[in-house]
C-alpha positions in Angstrom: 92.2 33.5 80.0 91.4 35.3 83.2 91.8 32.1 85.0 95.3 31.7 83.5 96.3 35.2 84.5 95.1 34.7 88.1 97.1 31.4 88.1 100.3 33.3 87.0 99.8 35.8 89.7 99.2 33.2 92.3 102.4 31.2 91.3 104.4 34.4 91.1 103.1 35.4 94.6 104.1 32.0 96.0 107.6 32.3 94.5 108.0 35.7 96.2 106.9 34.3 99.6 109.1 31.3 99.2 112.2 33.4 98.1 114.5 31.9 100.7 113.4 28.3 100.1 113.7 28.3 96.4 116.8 30.5 96.4 115.5 32.8 93.7 115.4 36.6 94.4 111.9 38.0 94.7 112.4 40.6 91.9 112.6 37.7 89.3 109.1 36.2 89.8 107.7 39.8 90.2 109.1 40.8 86.8 108.1 37.6 85.1 104.5 37.5 86.4 104.2 41.2 85.4 105.4 40.5 81.8 103.4 37.3 81.3 100.2 38.8 82.8 100.3 41.8 80.4 101.3 39.5 77.4 98.3 37.3 78.1 96.0 40.3 78.2 97.3 41.5 74.9 96.9 38.0 73.3 93.5 37.5 74.7 92.2 41.0 74.5 89.1 40.1 72.5 87.9 37.5 75.1 87.6 39.9 77.9 84.0 41.2 78.6 84.9 44.2 80.7 87.7 46.6 81.4 88.5 48.8 84.5 89.5 52.4 83.5 91.8 53.3 86.3 92.1 56.9 85.1 88.4 57.3 85.7 88.0 54.7 88.5 85.1 53.1 86.5 84.2 49.7 84.9 83.6 49.7 81.2 80.8 47.2 80.9 80.6 47.7 77.0 84.3 46.8 76.5 83.2 43.6 74.8 81.3 45.5 72.1 84.5 47.5 71.0 86.6 46.5 67.9 90.0 44.8 68.2 91.9 48.0 67.4 89.9 50.0 70.0 90.5 47.3 72.6 94.3 47.3 71.9 94.3 51.1 72.1 92.5 50.9 75.5 95.0 48.5 76.6 98.0 50.5 75.6 96.5 53.6 77.2 95.8 51.7 80.5 99.4 50.2 80.5 100.9 53.7 80.0 98.6 55.1 82.8 99.8 52.3 85.3 103.4 52.7 84.2 103.1 56.5 84.7 101.6 56.0 88.2 104.2 53.4 89.2 107.0 55.6 87.8 105.8 58.4 90.1 106.3 56.1 93.1 109.6 54.8 91.9 111.0 58.2 91.0 109.8 59.4 94.5 111.5 56.4 96.0 114.7 56.9 94.1 114.8 60.5 95.2 114.3 59.7 98.9 116.8 56.9 98.9 119.4 59.1 97.3 118.9 61.8 99.8 119.3 59.2 102.6 122.5 57.9 101.1 123.9 61.4 100.7 123.2 62.0 104.4 125.0 58.7 105.1 127.9 59.8 102.9 128.4 62.6 105.2 127.9 60.3 108.2 124.8 62.5 109.1 122.9 59.6 111.0 125.6 59.7 113.7 123.9 62.9 114.8 120.6 61.1 115.5 122.5 58.2 116.9 124.2 60.6 119.5 120.7 61.7 120.6 119.7 58.2 121.7 121.5 57.9 125.0 119.6 54.8 126.2 120.7 51.2 125.4 117.4 49.7 126.7 115.7 47.8 123.8 112.2 48.6 125.0 112.9 52.3 125.2 114.5 52.4 121.8 111.4 50.5 120.4 109.1 53.3 121.8 111.3 56.0 120.3 111.3 54.5 116.8 107.5 53.6 117.0 106.6 57.3 117.8 109.1 58.5 115.2 107.6 56.3 112.5 104.0 57.3 113.6 104.7 61.1 113.4 107.2 61.1 110.4 104.9 59.0 108.2 102.0 61.5 108.6 104.4 64.2 107.4 106.7 62.7 104.8 104.5 59.6 104.0 104.9 56.0 105.4 107.3 54.9 102.6 109.8 57.6 103.1 109.6 57.4 106.8 110.4 53.7 106.7 113.4 54.3 104.6 114.8 57.0 106.8 114.2 55.2 110.0 115.6 51.8 108.9 118.6 53.7 107.5 119.1 55.2 111.0 118.4 51.8 112.6 121.2 50.2 110.7 123.5 52.7 112.2 122.3 52.0 115.7 121.6 48.3 116.0 124.4 46.0 115.3 122.6 42.6 115.4 120.4 42.1 112.4 118.3 39.5 114.2 117.4 42.2 116.6 117.2 44.8 114.0 114.5 43.1 111.9 112.2 43.0 115.0 112.4 46.8 115.2 111.8 47.0 111.4 108.7 44.9 111.8 107.3 47.3 114.4 108.3 50.4 112.3 106.2 48.9 109.4 103.1 48.8 111.7 103.7 52.3 113.2 104.5 53.9 109.8 101.3 52.5 108.2 99.3 53.6 111.2 100.7 57.1 111.1 100.1 57.3 107.4 96.4 56.4 107.6 95.3 59.6 109.4 97.1 62.0 107.2 96.0 62.9 103.6 99.6 62.8 102.5 100.8 59.9 104.7 99.7 57.0 102.5 98.9 56.6 98.8 95.4 55.4 99.4 94.5 58.3 101.7 96.0 60.6 99.2 93.7 59.1 96.5 90.6 59.6 98.7 91.8 63.1 99.4 92.4 64.0 95.8 89.3 62.2 94.8 87.3 64.6 97.1 86.1 61.8 99.3 87.7 63.0 102.5 88.8 66.4 103.8 91.9 66.9 106.0 90.0 68.0 109.2 87.6 65.1 109.2 90.2 62.5 108.3 92.3 63.5 111.3 89.2 63.7 113.5 88.0 60.3 112.5 91.3 58.4 112.3 93.8 59.9 114.7 92.7 58.0 117.8 92.1 54.6 115.9 95.5 55.0 114.1 97.3 55.9 117.4 95.8 52.8 119.0 96.8 50.7 116.1 100.5 51.7 116.8 100.4 51.8 120.6 98.8 48.4 121.3 101.3 46.3 119.2 104.2 48.3 120.5 103.1 47.9 124.1 102.7 44.1 123.6 106.1 43.9 121.8 107.9 45.7 124.5 107.3 42.6 126.8 108.6 40.1 124.3 112.0 38.5 124.8 113.4 40.2 121.6 113.1 43.6 123.4 114.4 42.6 126.8 117.8 43.8 128.1 120.1 46.2 126.6 121.2 46.8 123.1 124.5 45.9 121.6 125.1 49.1 119.6 127.1 49.4 116.4 130.8 50.0 117.3 132.3 53.2 116.2 134.7 52.8 113.3 137.7 54.6 114.5 139.4 54.4 111.0 136.8 56.5 109.4 136.9 60.3 110.3 133.6 62.0 110.8 132.6 64.9 108.5 132.2 68.3 110.1 129.1 68.7 107.9 127.3 65.6 109.2 124.7 67.5 111.3 124.2 70.1 108.6 123.6 67.5 105.9 121.2 65.5 108.1 119.0 68.5 108.9 119.2 69.7 105.3 118.3 66.2 104.0 115.4 65.7 106.4 114.2 69.2 105.7 114.2 68.5 101.9 112.0 65.4 102.4 109.6 67.2 104.8 109.2 70.0 102.3 107.8 67.7 99.7 104.2 67.7 100.9 104.4 71.5 101.3 105.6 71.8 97.7 102.7 69.5 96.6 100.2 71.5 98.5 101.3 74.9 97.1 101.9 73.7 93.4 99.4 70.8 93.2 102.1 68.9 91.4 102.8 65.1 92.1 105.1 64.5 95.1 107.9 63.1 93.0 108.5 66.6 91.5 109.0 68.1 94.9 111.3 65.1 95.8 113.4 65.9 92.7 113.7 69.5 93.8 114.7 68.5 97.3 117.3 66.1 95.9 118.7 68.8 93.6 119.0 71.3 96.5 120.6 68.6 98.8 123.0 67.6 96.0 124.2 71.2 95.5 125.3 71.4 99.1 126.7 67.9 99.0 128.9 68.8 96.0 130.0 72.1 97.8 130.8 70.3 101.0 132.5 67.2 99.4 135.9 68.8 99.0 136.2 69.5 102.7 134.3 66.5 103.9 137.2 65.2 106.1 140.3 66.8 107.6 143.2 65.9 105.3 145.4 65.3 108.2 143.1 62.4 109.3 141.8 61.2 106.0 143.6 58.4 104.3 145.2 59.8 101.1 144.5 56.8 99.0 140.8 56.9 99.8 140.8 60.6 99.3 142.1 60.0 95.8 139.5 57.4 95.1 136.6 59.6 96.2 138.0 62.4 94.0 136.9 60.6 90.9 133.2 60.8 91.7 130.8 63.1 93.3 128.9 62.3 96.5 125.7 62.2 94.4 127.2 59.6 92.1 128.5 57.7 95.1 125.0 57.7 96.7 123.3 56.7 93.4 125.6 53.6 93.2 124.4 52.5 96.7 120.7 52.5 95.8 119.0 49.2 96.3 118.0 48.6 92.6 116.6 45.1 93.2 113.9 46.6 95.5 113.1 49.2 92.9 112.6 46.5 90.2 110.7 44.3 92.6 108.4 47.2 93.3 107.9 47.8 89.5 107.1 44.2 89.0 104.6 43.8 91.8 102.7 47.0 91.1 102.4 46.3 87.4 101.3 42.7 88.0 98.6 44.0 90.3 97.6 46.6 87.7 97.0 43.8 85.2 94.4 42.2 87.6 92.9 45.6 88.2 92.6 46.4 84.5 90.5 43.3 83.9 88.2 44.3 86.6 89.2 41.2 88.7 89.8 43.3 91.8 86.7 45.3 91.2 84.7 42.1 91.0 86.4 40.8 94.2 85.4 43.9 96.2 81.9 43.9 94.7 81.4 40.2 95.5 82.2 40.9 99.1 79.6 43.6 99.2 76.9 41.3 97.6 77.7 38.1 99.6 78.6 39.3 103.0 75.7 39.4 105.5 74.9 42.7 107.1 76.8 42.0 110.3 77.7 44.6 112.9 77.1 48.2 112.8 76.0 49.3 109.4 77.0 52.3 107.3 73.8 53.8 105.9 73.5 55.9 102.8 70.8 56.8 100.4 72.3 55.3 97.3 72.4 51.7 98.4 69.3 49.7 97.7 69.9 47.3 100.6 70.3 50.1 103.1 73.9 49.9 104.1 77.4 48.5 103.8 78.4 46.1 106.5 81.5 47.0 108.5 82.7 43.5 108.0 83.0 44.2 104.2 85.3 47.1 104.9 87.3 45.1 107.4 87.7 42.4 104.8 88.9 45.0 102.4 91.6 45.8 105.0 92.5 42.2 105.3 92.6 42.0 101.5 95.1 44.9 101.3 97.6 42.6 103.1 97.5 40.2 100.2 96.8 42.5 97.4 98.1 46.0 97.0 95.7 48.5 98.7 95.8 51.0 95.8 93.6 49.0 93.4 91.3 48.0 96.2 90.7 51.6 97.1 90.4 52.4 93.4 87.7 49.8 93.2 85.9 51.2 96.2 85.9 54.6 94.6 83.9 53.1 91.6 81.7 50.9 93.8 80.4 53.4 96.4 78.9 56.8 95.9 78.7 58.4 99.3 79.2 62.2 99.6 82.4 63.7 100.8 83.4 62.9 104.5 81.0 60.1 104.8 82.2 57.8 107.5 82.5 54.9 104.9 85.4 56.6 103.2 87.2 57.2 106.5 86.8 53.6 107.5 88.1 52.5 104.1 91.1 54.8 104.5 91.8 53.3 108.0 91.4 49.6 106.8 93.4 50.0 103.6 96.1 52.0 105.2 96.7 49.8 108.2 95.5 46.4 107.0 98.6 46.0 104.8 100.8 45.7 107.9 99.6 42.1 108.4 101.8 40.8 105.7 105.2 42.3 104.8 104.3 42.6 101.1 101.0 44.2 101.9 102.3 47.7 102.0 104.9 49.9 100.3 106.6 50.4 103.7 106.7 46.6 104.1 108.2 46.0 100.7 110.9 48.5 101.2 111.8 47.2 104.6 111.8 43.7 103.1 114.3 44.9 100.5 116.5 46.9 102.9 116.8 44.3 105.5 116.2 41.0 103.5 113.3 40.1 105.9 111.9 36.6 105.3 108.2 36.5 104.4 107.4 33.7 106.8 109.5 35.1 109.6 107.3 38.2 109.4 104.1 36.1 109.4 105.2 34.2 112.5 106.7 37.1 114.5 104.9 40.4 113.4 101.6 39.6 111.7 99.8 38.7 114.8 100.8 42.1 116.4 99.6 43.9 113.3 96.3 42.0 113.4 95.7 43.0 117.0 96.5 46.6 116.3 94.2 46.6 113.2 91.3 45.2 115.2 91.7 47.5 118.1 91.9 50.5 115.9 88.9 49.4 113.9 86.9 48.9 117.2 87.9 52.4 118.2 86.7 53.9 114.9 83.3 52.1 115.4 83.0 53.8 118.8 84.3 57.2 118.0 82.7 57.8 114.6 79.4 58.6 116.3 81.0 61.9 117.6 81.4 63.3 114.1 
């Protein structure tokens, strides 16, 4: 049965990557393989010898000894756990996307657009790369990608050029998220799991992460796609600008930035803070909506149409729901593999079968004396194919080093930045894929090699600098 479930996942994964060839939207195979995988688990529950308890990050080796009812109860509890964790991400994403759409409703991104005076493609590339690197460390790589691609859509007219920028934003956002405890789901897991502390995480990973962003951006700046000047989006003279555009931009971004502060103070999940931020932004949006435009300039017919719904309802209607459903399907499908211990077994087999090459990470609990750097690097490569969250979850159960051991920091770097090598290897990539309809194979041909170079350069920098801590 495990073989059948893996086959379903592989076929679904192929259908996602071949979306443009088979003319089927990627959300369909994602939802289908999720539903079939869990259905097969339910039907074959008595044939599985082990179970991975995601809530405790541990493998239940005695699962085969449990009765049928106990196994079904365990499966339902696990399914509910994964649905809850996935819902946290989706609700967070919905809140962030709605705030972005509210800002756009008031034409707030025109304020940032006015700050970018240059039309030189390479300079704009560096601006967005640094913005992605910094913002992702503050508001997480997922939200930073949403915000920056939304801004990009207001600045770059040509989609063929824009997807190049989106590809480099993915690399920079994932690199920026790796060195911050709130910048990526995996680093947050390690932080909450008391495997890393903020000071040591920044100390270990800031330079490697920075190089992971700088090197691909530097190389890309010499590519033909970033030569010459940019053809910017033409101003729509028929649409008057709101006098509250700058206010709503700063209010919206401040709301998003406040989420990690809210989490630190209250210890509540990030989506709660995002909902509070959305509520506050929505209050001001409703207050300002009646005076959004000057009535002498604003078309009366359009004014009447907008009077029938609030700016919040309008913004919610523009949310990219296919991307949300795709995210639901892919995360829950991966959760099925995780629950059977397949991902755990994959990570463990790497540890057992890989030769002890390169510098070793020594710790007292490992009988063979260390974990090869090659194993951690392969986990990073694996995170480009399989979601990095279950891989890190598996590592939490496999390794038993004390807090701030260099192994945890290397895992944080590899899992956080390795996902950039494929567009579906990270949350930032999945969102960018949905927002810009980026083809999987286009990304493989144009961006993956840049991400690989950045990943390897950053990893090499980590191996050199870790001796300082």
